[in-house]
N, C-alpha and C positions, 0 to 999 in steps of 0.2 A: 505492501499498499503506500504510495507516496506520501510527503511530507504535506502535499496542499490536501488532499484529500484527508489526514488524520488533522489539520487544523480546521476544518470543517465538519469535521465529525466532533470534534471536540466544541465548538461553537455549539452545535446543536444540540449536544446534552445542556449545556449552561441554558440555553433557551429553553427546553424543555423542563428543568428544573424551576426554573423563573415561572413558566406557567403555569407548574402543580403548585406551587409557592403565593402565588397571587390568589388562587383558588380556594386557600385554607388548607391543603391538602400536606401537615406538618405534624409532627408526632406532636405534640404540644396541643394541639387542636382536637385532631381526630381520634381522639381514645377508643382502645379495643380493649373487649372482652371487660367489660363496666358490667357488672351486675347493681342495677339501679333500675328505676323505673323514671320511664320519660318525663318524669317531672321534679318540683323543688318542693311539694306539696307533701308537709308532715303527718296528715290521716290520712292517704291513700291508701296505706296498706297497714292492716290488723293481722294478729294472729287469730288464728282459730281459735273459738272458747275464751279468749281474753282481751279486754278493753285495757288493751295498750299500745299505744303509737311506737313504732317501730323506723317509723325513717323519721329525717328532717331535724337528725344530729349537728351539731358544726364546733367546730374550734374557730379561736375570733386571734387576729392581730392587727396591729394599730399599721395604718399605713401613714409613714412620716415624710416622704416625699413632700416637697417643698414644691409645690403648684397652684393655681385657683380651685377654689372647693366648686363643685362639687366632683375636678376630675381626679385631686384628688385630696389628703388629708382624713379620709374613711375609713373601712378597713377591710382586708382580706380574711374569707371566710375560705374553709373547706371542710366539708363532710368526711365523720369518722368512719374508719373502716374501708374508706374508697380511697384506690389511687388516683380518680378523679374526679370532680364535684360539677354537676350540670346547673351549670349561669344560667342568668335571668335569657339570655337569647340562645338559648339553647346547645350549648358549647361548651364540651368536658373540656374542665382546665384543671391545673394542680390546684391551684385557688381560684375564687371569685371576688372581684374586688367590689365591696358594696357602698355607697357613698355615708350612708348614715345605716342607725339603728332605732328600731322604733322598742319602747321599752314599755308602753303603755298597758300591751293586755296583762303585763305581772302586776299593774296597781300594788307598787312598793310606796310607801311614804319615801317623801323624798331624801331621806340622812337613811334609808335601806339603799336605796337605788343608786347613791353616791360612792358606800361598800361595794356594789355590785360593777358600775362602772370602776371604781380605779384599781379592782384587780387586773395583774398581770392576767394576759390572754388566756398563758397556757395554763392557767389554773381555774377557766372556766369551760363549760360545755353547758351547748343553747339546744332548744328545742325549736325550732322555726320555719317559716317560708322567706323564700326570694319575691319581693312583690316591686311592679314598677313606679317608678317615681318620676314623672315629667318633671323637668329645669328648662325656662325657656332660656332660648340661646347657646344650650349648652346638650338638650336633648334626653335621652329615657337614661337615666339608672338604675342599679338594684338596690333595696333596701332592705334589710335583713327584720321580718317581722318576731318578733321573740314571744314564741308561746308559752315557755319554761327556760329555767333558769340553773345552775347545778354549779357549786363551789367547790372544789378540792377540801377534802379535809386536812393534807397537811400541806407541806413542804419537800414531800420523797420522790425521790426519783423512781419513777413509775415506768413500767414495759407492758405490752399485752395487747389483749383485744379487748376493743369496748364496749360492755354486755350491762341489759337491764336483770336485774335477778328481781325476783315477784315470785311469791308464797301464791301455790296453786292450790292448795286447801286441802291437798291428800292429807291424811291422819294415820299414822303406823306407831303398831306394839312394837314391831323391831327392827332395829337398822341393819341395815343403810336404806333410808325412807329419801323416796326423789319427790320430796314435796317442795321445790323449789324451779321455776323454770326461768331460764337463762335466754334471754333474746341478744342477737347479735345489733348491734346498731347499724342500720342502714344499710341491712341483709336478709335475705328471707330465709334467715336461718335462725332456726331453736332448736332446745333441747331440754335435758332436766338433769339438775344436780341435787346429789341426797348430803350435801354439806358443803357450808363456805367458812374460808380461814381468812378472815382480818388483820390479825396478828402482823403482817409483814408491811400494813401500813404507816406505823408508829400514831394510829391514831390514839386518843385519849379512850378513857372508857366511859365517858358522856359521847362520845363522837362514835364510837363502837352501838352504844344504843338508841343514841337516833337512827344510823344506820339499818340495826335489825329492825326499828320500828317501818322506816322505809319499804323492809324487804315485805313485810305483812299489809303494810297499807298502797302506795301509789308504785311502788319501783323503784330498787336502788340503782343507781347509775354506778357503776366498778369498770376498771381497767384490772386487766390477769390473764392465769393461762389457767385452762381445766385440767387434770390429773385424775387418773387413774389408780387408785389404791389396792392394788392388788391383796387378796385373801388367800388363803390355802380352799375353802368353801368360792367357787366359779359365781355362785349365788350372791354374794355377801361382798361383792366388789365395792368399794364408797368411790363416786366420780366426784371430786372435792372441788370447786372453782376456790382458788389460792389469791385474792386478791394484791395488788402493789399500791393501789388507790383507790378511793371511791369519792363521788360527790354528790354531795347532802341539798338537797333542792332549795331554792331562793321561796320563803313563805312571804305573804303580805304581814302574817303578825309574829 
């Protein structure tokens, strides 16, 4: 092949690459193998026989870029447990930019709201929905409309899967007793565990007591891993959730 032919072939490859990029076919935009519904609504999917919203849980970090609001100065949000998050325009990205957060649904007094707003984003989980807000002269931007807020119990380093733990009403006279449902947040996955270990979170006895109350009420948000504890009798294997962090629900009172 002549040098001239190689040159034109190289130019053609570059041109095709530019055309594909202009149509948005890049890894950052065209997410593959995402296990999520085509929506940002947190109440679309619920687990059978459970009144528990499994979708719409976000972590948040502030946008410290310096440019005109609402283009900058808002928040970057991402859904827990997902590689990519569906943004307002329907595109999956590592994070979605929202110009603001609507806290009104929480109905918190001003002092409690300020406490939540002043928390480091890494210690918060929100359940909410991205909604469009029109800014004259700037166009449409997303806003995170918060339905529930959760604050980490401690500053402990944590790792694992973000789940919700909720008592399912099963009563046993022997162990193991699979009386807790485990919901993987933002994914259509659930299972049952027979015991929960909160000791690695470094939480106080009062916080652990509050966490146990959450399990028996609306559900406890926690991060950790599920382990099978073997027994000589295979029918008595304990399936234990070991938490590295848990989040307590923010209540108006």
